[in-house]
PADO-241793 format. One line per 2 residues: number of its first residue (from 1); for each residue x, y, z of C-alpha. Coordinates in steps of 0.1 Angstrom, whole numbers, plus 5000, padded with zeros to 4 digits. Each point is the difference from the previous one (the first is absolute). Example, Ala and Ser with C-alpha at 12.3 -4.5 7.8 and 13.67 -1.06 7.14 Angstrom:
BEGIN
1	5123 4955 5078  5014 5034 4993 .
# end
This chain:
BEGIN
1	0161 3674 6613  5035 5000 4986 .
3	5032 4987 5016  5025 4972 5000 .
5	4993 4964 5011  5021 4983 5027 .
7	5016 4978 4973  5011 5030 4980 .
9	5016 5017 5030  5018 4968 5010 .
11	5013 4995 4965  5013 5036 4999 .
13	5017 4996 5034  5016 4968 4990 .
15	5014 5016 4968  5013 5029 5020 .
17	5017 4976 5025  5017 4980 4973 .
19	5013 5032 4983  5013 5013 5033 .
21	5017 4968 5009  5018 4998 4967 .
23	5011 5036 5003  5012 4996 5036 .
25	5022 4970 4990  5015 5020 4971 .
27	5007 5030 5022  5016 4979 5027 .
29	5024 4984 4974  5007 5035 4986 .
31	5009 5013 5035  5023 4971 5007 .
33	5019 5005 4967  5002 5037 5007 .
35	5017 4993 5033  5029 4983 4983 .
37	5002 5026 4973  5001 5028 5026 .
39	5028 4983 5019  5019 4995 4968 .
41	4997 5037 4992  5012 5009 5035 .
43	5031 4978 4996  5008 5014 4966 .
45	4998 5035 5016  5023 4989 5028 .
47	5025 4985 4975  4999 5033 4980 .
49	5006 5019 5033  5031 4979 5007 .
51	5012 5004 4964  4995 5037 4999 .
53	5016 5005 5034  5030 4980 4989 .
55	5003 5018 4967  4999 5034 5017 .
57	5023 4989 5028  4975 5011 5026 .
59	5010 4988 5035  4979 4997 5031 .
61	5012 5021 5029  5014 4971 5020 .
63	5022 4990 4970  5032 5019 5006 .
65	5023 4979 4979  5002 4996 4962 .
67	4968 4987 4985  5003 4967 4981 .
69	4964 4998 4990  4965 4991 5010 .
71	4988 4965 5008  4966 4985 4994 .
73	5000 4970 5023  4972 4974 5004 .
75	5002 4994 5038  4975 4971 4999 .
77	4968 4990 4981  4980 5029 5015 .
79	5026 5028 5004  5025 5020 4980 .
81	5024 5028 5008  5017 5029 4982 .
83	5035 5007 5014  5028 5024 4993 .
85	5033 4981 4998  5028 5022 5014 .
87	5036 4990 4997  5015 4991 5033 .
89	4967 4999 5019  4993 4969 5021 .
91	4965 4997 4986  4980 5017 4972 .
93	4980 5031 5010  4963 4992 5000 .
95	4981 5022 4976  4966 4982 4999 .
97	4987 4967 5014  4967 4987 4985 .
99	4977 4973 5011  4978 4986 4973 .
101	4962 4997 5004  4989 4967 5015 .
103	4996 4973 4975  5026 5014 4975 .
105	5035 4985 5000  5032 5010 4981 .
107	5030 4980 4987  5031 5007 4979 .
109	5013 4977 4973  5026 4996 4990 .
111	5022 5017 5025  5014 5026 5009 .
113	4983 5010 5032  5005 5029 5006 .
115	4997 5017 4967  5026 5028 5001 .
117	4997 5032 4981  5035 5013 4999 .
119	5008 5036 5007  5003 5026 4973 .
121	4985 4979 4972  5025 4971 5001 .
123	4972 4974 4994  4989 4972 5022 .
125	5015 4968 5016  4980 4978 4975 .
127	5022 4980 4976  5005 5017 4967 .
129	4972 4988 4976  4980 4985 5028 .
131	4971 5012 5021  4984 4995 5034 .
133	4963 4993 5002  4979 5009 5030 .
135	4968 4978 5002  4970 5011 5020 .
137	4975 4972 5008  4966 5004 5017 .
139	4993 4970 5022  4968 4982 4994 .
141	4996 5012 4965  5019 4997 4967 .
143	5008 5037 4999  5036 5010 4995 .
145	5021 5028 4986  5036 5001 4990 .
147	5025 5028 4999  5033 4997 4981 .
149	5032 5020 5007  5026 4997 4973 .
151	5038 5003 5004  4998 5036 4985 .
153	4974 5010 5027  4969 4999 4978 .
155	4969 4992 5022  4971 4984 4982 .
# end
């Protein structure tokens, strides 16, 4: 009679369990890193939206005055907003308000907050030769991502 002994089956199952455990831990870390990378890509997209809207002079419908530019404002550690800054208006016109996924926080250093993309390609409110850095940090891990906006409006 041919077959496997109980010891051979147990050794095989133990090896499969060890390989599965190692793979699961690696996959979990990969998923966590990708969460931060995904949020960074979303923020870069929103920065580019604000920049392109400012360059084109595209105004939201509730902005009836002259457009000064578009603001990217960090509201708090888990929220940011895109706003159209219309001259003479009491408050900026809200374009988009975003809440970050739980466990991911955002900060701006050094100032300014908001980062303003001025209308019709007039640059930003960042000091000439300087830059603003948005830092995303995932709580409970060492995962982070940075986004830099230069005075000329380059987003990297």
